[in-house]
N, CA, C and O atoms as a Tinker XYZ file with bonds, in Angstrom:
   468  protein
     1  N    -31.617000 -115.271000   28.657000    73     2
     2  CA   -30.362000 -115.119000   27.976000    64     1     3
     3  C    -29.202000 -115.560000   28.860000    63     2     4     5
     4  O    -28.284000 -116.229000   28.386000    81     3
     5  N    -29.234000 -115.195000   30.128000    73     3     6
     6  CA   -28.154000 -115.603000   31.021000    64     5     7
     7  C    -28.123000 -117.117000   31.209000    63     6     8     9
     8  O    -27.053000 -117.715000   31.322000    81     7
     9  N    -29.297000 -117.726000   31.242000    73     7    10
    10  CA   -29.350000 -119.187000   31.362000    64     9    11
    11  C    -28.716000 -119.844000   30.136000    63    10    12    13
    12  O    -28.003000 -120.839000   30.264000    81    11
    13  N    -28.975000 -119.288000   28.944000    73    11    14
    14  CA   -28.373000 -119.833000   27.724000    64    13    15
    15  C    -26.860000 -119.630000   27.731000    63    14    16    17
    16  O    -26.114000 -120.521000   27.326000    81    15
    17  N    -26.406000 -118.475000   28.184000    73    15    18
    18  CA   -24.972000 -118.207000   28.293000    64    17    19
    19  C    -24.316000 -119.235000   29.215000    63    18    20    21
    20  O    -23.294000 -119.824000   28.862000    81    19
    21  N    -24.895000 -119.449000   30.381000    73    19    22
    22  CA   -24.352000 -120.414000   31.339000    64    21    23
    23  C    -24.378000 -121.832000   30.770000    63    22    24    25
    24  O    -23.387000 -122.556000   30.863000    81    23
    25  N    -25.486000 -122.222000   30.192000    73    23    26
    26  CA   -25.612000 -123.569000   29.630000    64    25    27
    27  C    -24.571000 -123.795000   28.526000    63    26    28    29
    28  O    -23.918000 -124.839000   28.488000    81    27
    29  N    -24.422000 -122.818000   27.635000    73    27    30
    30  CA   -23.435000 -122.953000   26.555000    64    29    31
    31  C    -22.015000 -123.051000   27.103000    63    30    32    33
    32  O    -21.181000 -123.767000   26.547000    81    31
    33  N    -21.739000 -122.337000   28.186000    73    31    34
    34  CA   -20.410000 -122.398000   28.811000    64    33    35
    35  C    -20.180000 -123.776000   29.447000    63    34    36    37
    36  O    -19.156000 -124.419000   29.215000    81    35
    37  N    -21.146000 -124.209000   30.247000    73    35    38
    38  CA   -21.017000 -125.476000   30.969000    64    37    39
    39  C    -20.836000 -126.646000   30.012000    63    38    40    41
    40  O    -20.026000 -127.536000   30.271000    81    39
    41  N    -21.580000 -126.656000   28.909000    73    39    42
    42  CA   -21.514000 -127.770000   27.970000    64    41    43
    43  C    -20.464000 -127.572000   26.878000    63    42    44    45
    44  O    -20.363000 -128.380000   25.955000    81    43
    45  N    -19.681000 -126.492000   26.985000    73    43    46
    46  CA   -18.593000 -126.257000   26.045000    64    45    47
    47  C    -19.025000 -125.807000   24.664000    63    46    48    49
    48  O    -18.234000 -125.862000   23.722000    81    47
    49  N    -20.273000 -125.361000   24.526000    73    47    50
    50  CA   -20.761000 -124.918000   23.221000    64    49    51
    51  C    -20.241000 -123.529000   22.859000    63    50    52    53
    52  O    -20.066000 -123.211000   21.683000    81    51
    53  N    -19.998000 -122.715000   23.869000    73    51    54
    54  CA   -19.450000 -121.376000   23.639000    64    53    55
    55  C    -18.691000 -120.951000   24.881000    63    54    56    57
    56  O    -19.285000 -120.620000   25.907000    81    55
    57  N    -17.384000 -120.965000   24.774000    73    55    58
    58  CA   -16.535000 -120.551000   25.893000    64    57    59
    59  C    -15.741000 -119.299000   25.552000    63    58    60    61
    60  O    -14.840000 -118.912000   26.296000    81    59
    61  N    -16.067000 -118.665000   24.437000    73    59    62
    62  CA   -15.396000 -117.425000   24.037000    64    61    63
    63  C    -13.885000 -117.622000   24.009000    63    62    64    65
    64  O    -13.128000 -116.784000   24.499000    81    63
    65  N    -13.454000 -118.747000   23.426000    73    63    66
    66  CA   -12.037000 -119.077000   23.476000    64    65    67
    67  C    -11.368000 -119.198000   22.113000    63    66    68    69
    68  O    -10.217000 -119.628000   22.025000    81    67
    69  N    -12.074000 -118.826000   21.053000    73    67    70
    70  CA   -11.440000 -118.806000   19.736000    64    69    71
    71  C    -10.763000 -117.454000   19.522000    63    70    72    73
    72  O    -11.072000 -116.492000   20.226000    81    71
    73  N     -9.848000 -117.370000   18.565000    73    71    74
    74  CA    -9.182000 -116.088000   18.324000    64    73    75
    75  C    -10.188000 -114.958000   18.115000    63    74    76    77
    76  O    -11.119000 -115.079000   17.319000    81    75
    77  N     -9.985000 -113.866000   18.837000    73    75    78
    78  CA   -10.856000 -112.705000   18.730000    64    77    79
    79  C    -12.055000 -112.710000   19.656000    63    78    80    81
    80  O    -12.764000 -111.709000   19.758000    81    79
    81  N    -12.289000 -113.817000   20.330000    73    79    82
    82  CA   -13.458000 -113.899000   21.201000    64    81    83
    83  C    -13.112000 -113.457000   22.620000    63    82    84    85
    84  O    -11.979000 -113.593000   23.081000    81    83
    85  N    -14.124000 -112.927000   23.289000    73    83    86
    86  CA   -13.936000 -112.436000   24.657000    64    85    87
    87  C    -15.292000 -112.409000   25.367000    63    86    88    89
    88  O    -16.328000 -112.176000   24.743000    81    87
    89  N    -15.270000 -112.646000   26.651000    73    87    90
    90  CA   -16.447000 -112.477000   27.497000    64    89    91
    91  C    -16.037000 -111.536000   28.620000    63    90    92    93
    92  O    -15.078000 -111.803000   29.344000    81    91
    93  N    -16.766000 -110.434000   28.763000    73    91    94
    94  CA   -16.426000 -109.418000   29.751000    64    93    95
    95  C    -17.558000 -109.271000   30.758000    63    94    96    97
    96  O    -18.729000 -109.476000   30.440000    81    95
    97  N    -17.183000 -108.915000   31.962000    73    95    98
    98  CA   -18.165000 -108.652000   33.009000    64    97    99
    99  C    -17.877000 -107.329000   33.684000    63    98   100   101
   100  O    -16.730000 -106.887000   33.749000    81    99
   101  N    -18.912000 -106.712000   34.178000    73    99   102
   102  CA   -18.787000 -105.468000   34.939000    64   101   103
   103  C    -19.157000 -105.769000   36.384000    63   102   104   105
   104  O    -20.243000 -106.272000   36.669000    81   103
   105  N    -18.241000 -105.454000   37.288000    73   103   106
   106  CA   -18.461000 -105.684000   38.716000    64   105   107
   107  C    -18.673000 -104.331000   39.396000    63   106   108   109
   108  O    -17.870000 -103.412000   39.233000    81   107
   109  N    -19.752000 -104.219000   40.151000    73   107   110
   110  CA   -20.056000 -103.002000   40.909000    64   109   111
   111  C    -20.290000 -103.412000   42.361000    63   110   112   113
   112  O    -21.180000 -104.211000   42.653000    81   111
   113  N    -19.496000 -102.865000   43.255000    73   111   114
   114  CA   -19.617000 -103.177000   44.689000    64   113   115
   115  C    -19.620000 -104.684000   44.948000    63   114   116   117
   116  O    -20.362000 -105.179000   45.797000    81   115
   117  N    -18.782000 -105.400000   44.205000    73   115   118
   118  CA   -18.648000 -106.839000   44.405000    64   117   119
   119  C    -19.700000 -107.685000   43.731000    63   118   120   121
   120  O    -19.648000 -108.911000   43.821000    81   119
   121  N    -20.654000 -107.068000   43.057000    73   119   122
   122  CA   -21.712000 -107.814000   42.367000    64   121   123
   123  C    -21.513000 -107.750000   40.865000    63   122   124   125
   124  O    -21.041000 -106.742000   40.338000    81   123
   125  N    -21.874000 -108.831000   40.170000    73   123   126
   126  CA   -21.845000 -108.830000   38.720000    64   125   127
   127  C    -23.005000 -107.970000   38.224000    63   126   128   129
   128  O    -24.170000 -108.338000   38.375000    81   127
   129  N    -22.678000 -106.832000   37.635000    73   127   130
   130  CA   -23.700000 -105.885000   37.178000    64   129   131
   131  C    -24.070000 -106.085000   35.718000    63   130   132   133
   132  O    -25.156000 -105.692000   35.292000    81   131
   133  N    -23.170000 -106.695000   34.945000    73   131   134
   134  CA   -23.469000 -106.895000   33.532000    64   133   135
   135  C    -22.440000 -107.765000   32.861000    63   134   136   137
   136  O    -21.344000 -107.976000   33.381000    81   135
   137  N    -22.811000 -108.278000   31.676000    73   135   138
   138  CA   -21.918000 -109.098000   30.865000    64   137   139
   139  C    -22.098000 -108.731000   29.401000    63   138   140   141
   140  O    -23.140000 -108.216000   28.995000    81   139
   141  N    -21.061000 -109.007000   28.619000    73   139   142
   142  CA   -21.136000 -108.843000   27.169000    64   141   143
   143  C    -20.024000 -109.673000   26.553000    63   142   144   145
   144  O    -18.917000 -109.735000   27.086000    81   143
   145  N    -20.318000 -110.305000   25.438000    73   143   146
   146  CA   -19.325000 -111.123000   24.779000    64   145   147
   147  C    -19.142000 -110.757000   23.326000    63   146   148   149
   148  O    -19.950000 -110.051000   22.722000    81   147
   149  N    -18.038000 -111.268000   22.781000    73   147   150
   150  CA   -17.744000 -111.114000   21.353000    64   149   151
   151  C    -17.317000 -112.481000   20.832000    63   150   152   153
   152  O    -16.410000 -113.117000   21.369000    81   151
   153  N    -17.991000 -112.912000   19.775000    73   151   154
   154  CA   -17.691000 -114.203000   19.139000    64   153   155
   155  C    -17.436000 -114.012000   17.658000    63   154   156   157
   156  O    -17.770000 -112.982000   17.071000    81   155
   157  N    -16.833000 -115.037000   17.071000    73   155   158
   158  CA   -16.929000 -115.190000   15.631000    64   157   159
   159  C    -18.426000 -115.350000   15.375000    63   158   160   161
   160  O    -19.093000 -116.107000   16.080000    81   159
   161  N    -18.958000 -114.653000   14.385000    73   159   162
   162  CA   -20.403000 -114.696000   14.158000    64   161   163
   163  C    -20.816000 -116.073000   13.635000    63   162   164   165
   164  O    -20.462000 -116.434000   12.513000    81   163
   165  N    -21.561000 -116.845000   14.433000    73   163   166
   166  CA   -21.946000 -118.193000   14.009000    64   165   167
   167  C    -23.010000 -118.204000   12.913000    63   166   168   169
   168  O    -23.271000 -119.244000   12.309000    81   167
   169  N    -23.625000 -117.043000   12.657000    73   167   170
   170  CA   -24.693000 -116.965000   11.657000    64   169   171
   171  C    -24.200000 -116.439000   10.318000    63   170   172   173
   172  O    -24.939000 -116.465000    9.334000    81   171
   173  N    -22.958000 -115.962000   10.267000    73   171   174
   174  CA   -22.407000 -115.393000    9.036000    64   173   175
   175  C    -21.504000 -116.412000    8.358000    63   174   176   177
   176  O    -20.797000 -117.176000    9.016000    81   175
   177  N    -21.541000 -116.409000    7.077000    73   175   178
   178  CA   -20.639000 -117.263000    6.302000    64   177   179
   179  C    -19.436000 -116.412000    5.886000    63   178   180   181
   180  O    -19.112000 -116.283000    4.705000    81   179
   181  N    -18.781000 -115.832000    6.915000    73   179   182
   182  CA   -17.702000 -114.888000    6.663000    64   181   183
   183  C    -16.797000 -114.866000    7.889000    63   182   184   185
   184  O    -17.222000 -114.430000    8.960000    81   183
   185  N    -15.575000 -115.321000    7.752000    73   183   186
   186  CA   -14.646000 -115.374000    8.886000    64   185   187
   187  C    -14.281000 -113.996000    9.411000    63   186   188   189
   188  O    -13.760000 -113.880000   10.521000    81   187
   189  N    -14.544000 -112.949000    8.637000    73   187   190
   190  CA   -14.227000 -111.584000    9.062000    64   189   191
   191  C    -15.339000 -110.975000    9.908000    63   190   192   193
   192  O    -15.232000 -109.826000   10.336000    81   191
   193  N    -16.396000 -111.728000   10.149000    73   191   194
   194  CA   -17.554000 -111.224000   10.894000    64   193   195
   195  C    -17.472000 -111.636000   12.359000    63   194   196   197
   196  O    -17.391000 -112.821000   12.684000    81   195
   197  N    -17.493000 -110.647000   13.225000    73   195   198
   198  CA   -17.625000 -110.896000   14.652000    64   197   199
   199  C    -19.052000 -110.605000   15.069000    63   198   200   201
   200  O    -19.851000 -110.099000   14.281000    81   199
   201  N    -19.366000 -110.929000   16.313000    73   199   202
   202  CA   -20.737000 -110.704000   16.778000    64   201   203
   203  C    -20.744000 -110.322000   18.241000    63   202   204   205
   204  O    -20.069000 -110.949000   19.058000    81   203
   205  N    -21.509000 -109.292000   18.576000    73   203   206
   206  CA   -21.762000 -108.915000   19.969000    64   205   207
   207  C    -22.781000 -109.906000   20.502000    63   206   208   209
   208  O    -23.841000 -110.103000   19.907000    81   207
   209  N    -22.451000 -110.534000   21.639000    73   207   210
   210  CA   -23.315000 -111.583000   22.180000    64   209   211
   211  C    -23.629000 -111.334000   23.645000    63   210   212   213
   212  O    -22.782000 -110.860000   24.403000    81   211
   213  N    -24.838000 -111.653000   24.030000    73   211   214
   214  CA   -25.252000 -111.753000   25.428000    64   213   215
   215  C    -25.052000 -110.470000   26.233000    63   214   216   217
   216  O    -24.676000 -110.532000   27.404000    81   215
   217  N    -25.296000 -109.317000   25.628000    73   215   218
   218  CA   -25.234000 -108.081000   26.418000    64   217   219
   219  C    -26.384000 -108.091000   27.407000    63   218   220   221
   220  O    -27.552000 -108.194000   27.032000    81   219
   221  N    -26.027000 -107.981000   28.675000    73   219   222
   222  CA   -27.031000 -107.967000   29.736000    64   221   223
   223  C    -26.535000 -107.090000   30.867000    63   222   224   225
   224  O    -25.383000 -107.189000   31.289000    81   223
   225  N    -27.420000 -106.227000   31.354000    73   223   226
   226  CA   -27.142000 -105.407000   32.538000    64   225   227
   227  C    -28.249000 -105.683000   33.546000    63   226   228   229
   228  O    -29.433000 -105.623000   33.217000    81   227
   229  N    -27.850000 -105.983000   34.768000    73   227   230
   230  CA   -28.830000 -106.263000   35.829000    64   229   231
   231  C    -29.750000 -105.057000   36.019000    63   230   232   233
   232  O    -29.301000 -103.913000   35.940000    81   231
   233  N    -31.024000 -105.309000   36.266000    73   231   234
   234  CA   -31.981000 -104.210000   36.411000    64   233   235
   235  C    -31.545000 -103.130000   37.398000    63   234   236   237
   236  O    -31.785000 -101.947000   37.155000    81   235
   237  N    -30.915000 -103.509000   38.492000    73   235   238
   238  CA   -30.496000 -102.524000   39.496000    64   237   239
   239  C    -29.406000 -101.589000   38.978000    63   238   240   241
   240  O    -29.147000 -100.548000   39.581000    81   239
   241  N    -28.766000 -101.950000   37.867000    73   239   242
   242  CA   -27.654000 -101.153000   37.343000    64   241   243
   243  C    -27.933000 -100.548000   35.976000    63   242   244   245
   244  O    -27.033000  -99.974000   35.362000    81   243
   245  N    -29.146000 -100.664000   35.494000    73   243   246
   246  CA   -29.479000 -100.074000   34.202000    64   245   247
   247  C    -29.518000  -98.555000   34.334000    63   246   248   249
   248  O    -29.904000  -98.013000   35.370000    81   247
   249  N    -29.115000  -97.891000   33.277000    73   247   250
   250  CA   -29.085000  -96.430000   33.273000    64   249   251
   251  C    -27.807000  -95.849000   33.852000    63   250   252   253
   252  O    -27.691000  -94.632000   33.990000    81   251
   253  N    -26.846000  -96.699000   34.195000    73   251   254
   254  CA   -25.577000  -96.235000   34.766000    64   253   255
   255  C    -24.447000  -96.208000   33.737000    63   254   256   257
   256  O    -23.314000  -95.867000   34.076000    81   255
   257  N    -24.739000  -96.562000   32.491000    73   255   258
   258  CA   -23.718000  -96.571000   31.454000    64   257   259
   259  C    -22.927000  -97.862000   31.366000    63   258   260   261
   260  O    -21.953000  -97.937000   30.617000    81   259
   261  N    -23.323000  -98.869000   32.109000    73   259   262
   262  CA   -22.581000 -100.133000   32.129000    64   261   263
   263  C    -22.657000 -100.843000   30.783000    63   262   264   265
   264  O    -21.652000 -101.374000   30.311000    81   263
   265  N    -23.816000 -100.862000   30.165000    73   263   266
   266  CA   -23.960000 -101.502000   28.860000    64   265   267
   267  C    -23.052000 -100.852000   27.823000    63   266   268   269
   268  O    -22.388000 -101.549000   27.056000    81   267
   269  N    -23.019000  -99.539000   27.796000    73   267   270
   270  CA   -22.146000  -98.822000   26.856000    64   269   271
   271  C    -20.685000  -99.142000   27.124000    63   270   272   273
   272  O    -19.913000  -99.363000   26.192000    81   271
   273  N    -20.307000  -99.167000   28.387000    73   271   274
   274  CA   -18.917000  -99.476000   28.728000    64   273   275
   275  C    -18.545000 -100.890000   28.302000    63   274   276   277
   276  O    -17.446000 -101.114000   27.793000    81   275
   277  N    -19.441000 -101.837000   28.502000    73   275   278
   278  CA   -19.170000 -103.214000   28.103000    64   277   279
   279  C    -19.010000 -103.335000   26.587000    63   278   280   281
   280  O    -18.074000 -103.976000   26.109000    81   279
   281  N    -19.919000 -102.722000   25.835000    73   279   282
   282  CA   -19.814000 -102.800000   24.377000    64   281   283
   283  C    -18.541000 -102.114000   23.906000    63   282   284   285
   284  O    -17.839000 -102.647000   23.047000    81   283
   285  N    -18.231000 -100.951000   24.446000    73   283   286
   286  CA   -16.987000 -100.267000   24.054000    64   285   287
   287  C    -15.765000 -101.122000   24.376000    63   286   288   289
   288  O    -14.798000 -101.128000   23.614000    81   287
   289  N    -15.796000 -101.835000   25.482000    73   287   290
   290  CA   -14.683000 -102.695000   25.858000    64   289   291
   291  C    -14.478000 -103.820000   24.837000    63   290   292   293
   292  O    -13.350000 -104.085000   24.421000    81   291
   293  N    -15.564000 -104.476000   24.436000    73   291   294
   294  CA   -15.389000 -105.587000   23.502000    64   293   295
   295  C    -15.123000 -105.106000   22.070000    63   294   296   297
   296  O    -14.628000 -105.871000   21.242000    81   295
   297  N    -15.449000 -103.851000   21.779000    73   295   298
   298  CA   -15.190000 -103.288000   20.453000    64   297   299
   299  C    -13.750000 -102.808000   20.324000    63   298   300   301
   300  O    -13.201000 -102.804000   19.222000    81   299
   301  N    -13.133000 -102.407000   21.421000    73   299   302
   302  CA   -11.864000 -101.666000   21.342000    64   301   303
   303  C    -10.758000 -102.376000   20.565000    63   302   304   305
   304  O     -9.997000 -101.690000   19.883000    81   303
   305  N    -10.620000 -103.676000   20.620000    73   303   306
   306  CA    -9.591000 -104.355000   19.827000    64   305   307
   307  C    -10.200000 -105.311000   18.802000    63   306   308   309
   308  O     -9.491000 -106.143000   18.236000    81   307
   309  N    -11.490000 -105.199000   18.563000    73   307   310
   310  CA   -12.159000 -106.124000   17.638000    64   309   311
   311  C    -11.607000 -106.026000   16.217000    63   310   312   313
   312  O    -11.595000 -107.022000   15.494000    81   311
   313  N    -11.154000 -104.849000   15.808000    73   311   314
   314  CA   -10.616000 -104.676000   14.454000    64   313   315
   315  C     -9.336000 -105.487000   14.237000    63   314   316   317
   316  O     -8.943000 -105.722000   13.094000    81   315
   317  N     -8.686000 -105.912000   15.314000    73   315   318
   318  CA    -7.512000 -106.776000   15.182000    64   317   319
   319  C     -7.889000 -108.177000   14.695000    63   318   320   321
   320  O     -7.035000 -108.933000   14.233000    81   319
   321  N     -9.176000 -108.514000   14.805000    73   319   322
   322  CA    -9.639000 -109.863000   14.480000    64   321   323
   323  C    -10.728000 -109.900000   13.406000    63   322   324   325
   324  O    -10.843000 -110.882000   12.673000    81   323
   325  N    -11.521000 -108.841000   13.313000    73   323   326
   326  CA   -12.697000 -108.835000   12.444000    64   325   327
   327  C    -12.755000 -107.559000   11.604000    63   326   328   329
   328  O    -12.168000 -106.537000   11.962000    81   327
   329  N    -13.471000 -107.635000   10.485000    73   327   330
   330  CA   -13.707000 -106.431000    9.664000    64   329   331
   331  C    -14.947000 -105.685000   10.135000    63   330   332   333
   332  O    -15.086000 -104.489000    9.883000    81   331
   333  N    -15.850000 -106.387000   10.818000    73   331   334
   334  CA   -17.064000 -105.762000   11.337000    64   333   335
   335  C    -17.645000 -106.638000   12.435000    63   334   336   337
   336  O    -17.319000 -107.820000   12.552000    81   335
   337  N    -18.521000 -106.026000   13.246000    73   335   338
   338  CA   -19.260000 -106.742000   14.289000    64   337   339
   339  C    -20.745000 -106.646000   13.983000    63   338   340   341
   340  O    -21.247000 -105.575000   13.643000    81   339
   341  N    -21.436000 -107.749000   14.101000    73   339   342
   342  CA   -22.887000 -107.808000   13.948000    64   341   343
   343  C    -23.537000 -107.945000   15.313000    63   342   344   345
   344  O    -22.910000 -108.374000   16.282000    81   343
   345  N    -24.797000 -107.573000   15.367000    73   343   346
   346  CA   -25.613000 -107.883000   16.536000    64   345   347
   347  C    -27.063000 -107.993000   16.091000    63   346   348   349
   348  O    -27.455000 -107.455000   15.056000    81   347
   349  N    -27.835000 -108.687000   16.875000    73   347   350
   350  CA   -29.282000 -108.764000   16.662000    64   349   351
   351  C    -29.925000 -108.228000   17.932000    63   350   352   353
   352  O    -30.016000 -108.914000   18.950000    81   351
   353  N    -30.361000 -106.997000   17.838000    73   351   354
   354  CA   -30.889000 -106.292000   19.005000    64   353   355
   355  C    -32.409000 -106.241000   18.970000    63   354   356   357
   356  O    -33.013000 -106.249000   17.898000    81   355
   357  N    -33.024000 -106.190000   20.147000    73   355   358
   358  CA   -34.471000 -105.957000   20.181000    64   357   359
   359  C    -34.739000 -104.496000   19.810000    63   358   360   361
   360  O    -33.871000 -103.644000   20.001000    81   359
   361  N    -35.909000 -104.204000   19.290000    73   359   362
   362  CA   -36.205000 -102.830000   18.848000    64   361   363
   363  C    -35.920000 -101.751000   19.901000    63   362   364   365
   364  O    -35.496000 -100.650000   19.550000    81   363
   365  N    -36.144000 -102.049000   21.168000    73   363   366
   366  CA   -35.898000 -101.048000   22.200000    64   365   367
   367  C    -34.415000 -100.733000   22.376000    63   366   368   369
   368  O    -34.072000  -99.750000   23.032000    81   367
   369  N    -33.522000 -101.555000   21.798000    73   367   370
   370  CA   -32.080000 -101.317000   21.895000    64   369   371
   371  C    -31.484000 -100.728000   20.621000    63   370   372   373
   372  O    -30.279000 -100.482000   20.567000    81   371
   373  N    -32.297000 -100.497000   19.598000    73   371   374
   374  CA   -31.763000  -99.970000   18.337000    64   373   375
   375  C    -31.027000  -98.650000   18.560000    63   374   376   377
   376  O    -29.897000  -98.483000   18.102000    81   375
   377  N    -31.655000  -97.728000   19.250000    73   375   378
   378  CA   -31.041000  -96.413000   19.483000    64   377   379
   379  C    -29.735000  -96.551000   20.261000    63   378   380   381
   380  O    -28.771000  -95.841000   19.975000    81   379
   381  N    -29.691000  -97.440000   21.227000    73   379   382
   382  CA   -28.486000  -97.690000   22.018000    64   381   383
   383  C    -27.320000  -98.062000   21.102000    63   382   384   385
   384  O    -26.247000  -97.465000   21.190000    81   383
   385  N    -27.528000  -99.041000   20.229000    73   383   386
   386  CA   -26.448000  -99.479000   19.340000    64   385   387
   387  C    -26.079000  -98.387000   18.338000    63   386   388   389
   388  O    -24.903000  -98.221000   18.012000    81   387
   389  N    -27.055000  -97.655000   17.856000    73   387   390
   390  CA   -26.767000  -96.582000   16.908000    64   389   391
   391  C    -25.950000  -95.463000   17.565000    63   390   392   393
   392  O    -25.096000  -94.871000   16.906000    81   391
   393  N    -26.186000  -95.164000   18.828000    73   391   394
   394  CA   -25.360000  -94.180000   19.549000    64   393   395
   395  C    -23.916000  -94.650000   19.675000    63   394   396   397
   396  O    -22.999000  -93.834000   19.767000    81   395
   397  N    -23.717000  -95.959000   19.679000    73   395   398
   398  CA   -22.373000  -96.520000   19.789000    64   397   399
   399  C    -21.699000  -96.703000   18.429000    63   398   400   401
   400  O    -20.601000  -97.253000   18.354000    81   399
   401  N    -22.346000  -96.246000   17.354000    73   399   402
   402  CA   -21.736000  -96.274000   16.036000    64   401   403
   403  C    -22.170000  -97.405000   15.129000    63   402   404   405
   404  O    -21.702000  -97.495000   13.994000    81   403
   405  N    -23.056000  -98.275000   15.603000    73   403   406
   406  CA   -23.562000  -99.356000   14.775000    64   405   407
   407  C    -24.578000  -98.802000   13.777000    63   406   408   409
   408  O    -25.332000  -97.881000   14.091000    81   407
   409  N    -24.587000  -99.371000   12.578000    73   407   410
   410  CA   -25.530000  -98.968000   11.537000    64   409   411
   411  C    -26.628000 -100.013000   11.407000    63   410   412   413
   412  O    -26.367000 -101.208000   11.548000    81   411
   413  N    -27.858000  -99.571000   11.139000    73   411   414
   414  CA   -28.938000 -100.536000   10.927000    64   413   415
   415  C    -28.659000 -101.408000    9.701000    63   414   416   417
   416  O    -28.089000 -100.954000    8.709000    81   415
   417  N    -29.076000 -102.667000    9.799000    73   415   418
   418  CA   -28.980000 -103.612000    8.685000    64   417   419
   419  C    -30.411000 -104.032000    8.374000    63   418   420   421
   420  O    -31.139000 -104.485000    9.257000    81   419
   421  N    -30.803000 -103.880000    7.128000    73   419   422
   422  CA   -32.164000 -104.210000    6.724000    64   421   423
   423  C    -32.205000 -105.566000    6.048000    63   422   424   425
   424  O    -31.221000 -106.009000    5.457000    81   423
   425  N    -33.340000 -106.212000    6.139000    73   423   426
   426  CA   -33.622000 -107.458000    5.436000    64   425   427
   427  C    -32.619000 -108.567000    5.750000    63   426   428   429
   428  O    -32.148000 -109.263000    4.850000    81   427
   429  N    -32.299000 -108.723000    7.031000    73   427   430
   430  CA   -31.421000 -109.806000    7.465000    64   429   431
   431  C    -32.021000 -110.362000    8.757000    63   430   432   433
   432  O    -32.182000 -109.627000    9.731000    81   431
   433  N    -32.344000 -111.628000    8.769000    73   431   434
   434  CA   -33.035000 -112.197000    9.928000    64   433   435
   435  C    -32.119000 -112.413000   11.131000    63   434   436   437
   436  O    -32.616000 -112.615000   12.238000    81   435
   437  N    -30.797000 -112.375000   10.949000    73   435   438
   438  CA   -29.892000 -112.616000   12.072000    64   437   439
   439  C    -29.111000 -111.383000   12.503000    63   438   440   441
   440  O    -28.368000 -111.436000   13.483000    81   439
   441  N    -29.268000 -110.272000   11.786000    73   439   442
   442  CA   -28.510000 -109.052000   12.099000    64   441   443
   443  C    -29.435000 -107.850000   12.021000    63   442   444   445
   444  O    -30.130000 -107.658000   11.023000    81   443
   445  N    -29.443000 -107.039000   13.075000    73   443   446
   446  CA   -30.171000 -105.765000   13.021000    64   445   447
   447  C    -29.209000 -104.584000   12.888000    63   446   448   449
   448  O    -29.579000 -103.538000   12.354000    81   447
   449  N    -27.951000 -104.754000   13.384000    73   447   450
   450  CA   -26.983000 -103.661000   13.353000    64   449   451
   451  C    -25.573000 -104.202000   13.121000    63   450   452   453
   452  O    -25.241000 -105.335000   13.471000    81   451
   453  N    -24.754000 -103.327000   12.508000    73   451   454
   454  CA   -23.371000 -103.715000   12.186000    64   453   455
   455  C    -22.461000 -102.512000   12.437000    63   454   456   457
   456  O    -22.812000 -101.364000   12.161000    81   455
   457  N    -21.286000 -102.821000   12.967000    73   455   458
   458  CA   -20.243000 -101.813000   13.171000    64   457   459
   459  C    -19.065000 -102.192000   12.295000    63   458   460   461
   460  O    -18.461000 -103.249000   12.475000    81   459
   461  N    -18.737000 -101.316000   11.333000    73   459   462
   462  CA   -17.617000 -101.556000   10.426000    64   461   463
   463  C    -16.341000 -100.947000   10.993000    63   462   464   465
   464  O    -16.382000  -99.922000   11.674000    81   463
   465  N    -15.206000 -101.584000   10.709000    73   463   466
   466  CA   -13.904000 -101.047000   11.128000    64   465   467
   467  C    -13.157000 -100.550000    9.902000    63   466   468
   468  O    -12.035000 -100.055000   10.022000    81   467
């Protein structure tokens, strides 16, 4: 995932530079401990749809609350730009997103959870 994030940035495919988009990082003791982004949802045919992208926490920093802090950071002003945020999470992350207020989405191949504003 990090390689795809870097490649998309380098080639200008996704620089998180459209209105409402953001890429955030968490620094711990001078090291990049995690990243999370917010984009216009490229899979939705709806300009009001945002998307949580590329949430990653380095293994040495998992369990410290960094992932939650990153998601909360990108959510905090998302309602200024979007009506909801989508994400496609792996099954082991379902509970994580649900604790953060996201609702499960059924029968959608590109979205597992959504947060409405």
